[in-house]
C-alpha positions in Angstrom: 108.0 109.8 197.5 111.7 108.7 197.4 113.0 106.8 194.3 113.6 103.1 194.8 116.4 102.1 192.6 118.5 99.7 194.7 117.8 96.0 194.2 117.7 95.4 197.9 115.0 98.0 198.5 112.8 96.5 195.8 113.5 93.0 197.2 112.4 94.2 200.7 109.2 95.6 199.1 108.6 92.3 197.4 109.1 90.4 200.7 106.3 92.6 202.2 104.1 91.8 199.2 104.6 88.1 199.8 103.1 88.8 203.3 100.0 90.2 201.6 101.0 93.9 202.1 98.9 95.7 199.6 100.6 99.1 200.4 104.0 97.6 199.5 102.6 96.3 196.2 101.1 99.7 195.5 104.5 101.3 196.1 106.2 98.7 193.9 103.6 99.4 191.2 104.3 103.1 191.5 108.0 102.7 191.0 108.1 100.0 188.3 105.0 100.9 186.2 106.4 103.9 184.2 109.4 102.1 182.9 107.5 98.9 182.3 104.9 100.8 180.3 107.5 102.5 178.1 109.2 99.1 177.6 105.9 97.4 176.6 104.9 100.4 174.4 108.3 100.1 172.6 107.6 96.4 171.8 103.8 96.6 171.1 103.6 100.1 169.6 100.2 100.5 171.1 99.6 102.5 174.3 96.4 100.7 175.3 97.8 97.3 174.7 100.9 98.2 176.6 98.9 99.5 179.6 96.7 96.4 179.6 99.7 94.1 179.5 101.5 95.9 182.3 98.3 95.9 184.4 97.9 92.2 183.7 101.5 91.6 184.8 100.8 93.2 188.1 97.6 91.3 188.7 99.3 88.0 187.7 102.2 88.5 190.0 100.0 89.5 192.9 97.9 86.4 192.5 100.9 84.2 192.2 103.1 85.9 194.8 103.1 83.0 197.3 104.2 80.5 194.6 106.8 82.9 193.3 108.4 83.5 196.7 111.6 85.4 197.3 113.0 87.3 194.3 116.6 88.5 194.3 116.2 90.9 191.4 112.7 92.2 191.4 113.1 94.7 188.6 114.7 92.1 186.3 112.0 89.6 187.2 109.2 92.1 186.3 110.9 93.1 183.0 111.6 89.5 182.1 108.0 88.5 182.8 106.7 91.5 180.8 108.9 90.6 177.9 107.6 87.1 177.8 104.0 88.3 178.0 104.6 90.9 175.2 106.1 88.2 172.9 103.2 85.9 173.7 100.8 88.7 173.0 102.4 89.4 169.6 102.5 85.7 168.8 98.8 85.4 169.5 98.1 88.4 167.3 100.3 87.4 164.4 100.1 83.6 164.7 103.9 83.5 165.0 105.7 80.1 164.8 106.4 78.4 168.1 110.1 78.3 167.5 110.4 82.1 167.5 110.1 82.7 171.3 113.6 84.1 171.6 113.4 86.5 168.7 113.9 90.1 169.7 110.8 92.3 169.3 111.4 93.6 165.8 111.3 97.3 165.0 111.1 98.3 168.6 111.1 102.1 168.5 112.4 104.2 171.4 110.9 107.6 171.7 113.8 109.7 173.0 111.3 112.6 173.4 109.4 110.7 176.0 112.6 110.0 177.9 114.5 113.2 177.6 112.9 116.6 178.2 114.2 120.0 178.6 115.3 123.2 176.9 115.2 123.9 173.2 118.9 122.8 172.7 118.2 119.5 174.4 115.3 119.0 172.0 117.6 119.2 169.0 119.9 116.6 170.7 116.9 114.5 171.5 115.8 114.3 167.8 119.4 113.4 166.8 119.5 110.7 169.5 116.2 109.3 168.6 117.2 109.0 164.9 120.5 107.4 165.9 118.9 104.9 168.3 116.3 103.9 165.8 119.0 103.1 163.3 120.4 100.5 165.7 119.5 96.9 165.1 116.5 95.9 167.1 118.4 93.7 169.6 121.0 96.5 170.3 118.1 99.0 170.6 116.4 96.8 173.2 119.6 96.2 175.2 120.6 99.9 175.1 117.1 100.8 176.4 117.3 98.3 179.3 120.9 99.4 180.2 120.7 103.1 180.0 117.0 104.0 180.3 116.0 101.3 182.8 119.4 101.2 184.5 119.6 97.4 184.5 122.9 95.7 185.1 124.4 93.4 182.5 123.4 90.3 184.5 119.8 91.6 184.7 119.7 92.2 181.0 120.8 88.6 180.5 117.9 87.5 182.7 115.4 89.6 180.8 116.5 88.9 177.2 118.1 85.5 177.4 121.1 86.8 175.5 124.5 85.6 176.7 126.5 87.9 179.0 129.3 88.5 176.5 126.8 89.2 173.8 125.1 91.9 175.9 128.5 93.5 176.4 129.3 93.3 172.7 125.9 94.8 171.8 126.4 97.7 174.2 130.0 98.3 172.9 128.9 98.3 169.2 125.9 100.5 169.9 128.1 103.0 171.8 130.6 103.0 168.9 127.8 103.7 166.4 126.3 106.5 168.5 129.7 108.1 169.0 130.2 108.2 165.3 126.7 109.6 164.8 127.4 112.4 167.2 130.8 113.2 165.7 129.3 113.5 162.3 126.5 115.7 163.7 129.1 118.0 165.3 131.0 118.3 162.0 127.8 119.1 160.1 126.4 121.7 162.4 129.7 123.2 163.8 129.7 125.9 161.1 
C-alpha cells in the first residue's frame, strides 16, 4: 500500500467517500488512523478512550459525509474534528467550564519511543528527545507534534488548533531554540 501524504490525494479519496465509496473510506481510515490515535492518546492519556474517540470520529464523518461535502484539507479537517471531540470528552469527564474550549490539552505527553524506533544509539537519543519535548509548554508540544510528527503545514495547524498563524510560527521557533539548547548541553555532558 502506498503512503498517501499529499493533500490532493486525500481530497480525491474524500471525494470518492462522498459518493458512498466504502473502499475509499477504508483506505482513508488506514492512512489517517495511526496518527489520529497517537494524537488522541497524547491528549487523553488513555489508549481505550483514544481508540474509541477516533473510531467515533470515523463513524460520525461517514454518516455526515453528504452534509460535509468537499474538503480541501482532509487531514487537517480530521485532526481538527478529533481535537474538538477530545476536548469535549475531557470536558464531560471533568465538568470543565464552558469558556475553556480553546484551552490546549494540558500535560499532553508525547512518547518519542512510540514515534522513533531503531538501533541502541537511536534509543538513547529518543529518551533525550522525549525528556526535552515533555519539558516544552503544552501548546508548543502540541504544535511541534502536529508539525513534525504529523507533517501538517502551518496553515493546517492554525485550522486544527485555532492559534493564529504568527503564533504557530513563534511556538515552533521557540521550541526549536529550546531543543537545540537541550541537545547542545547533552553533547557537552556526554562528549567525554
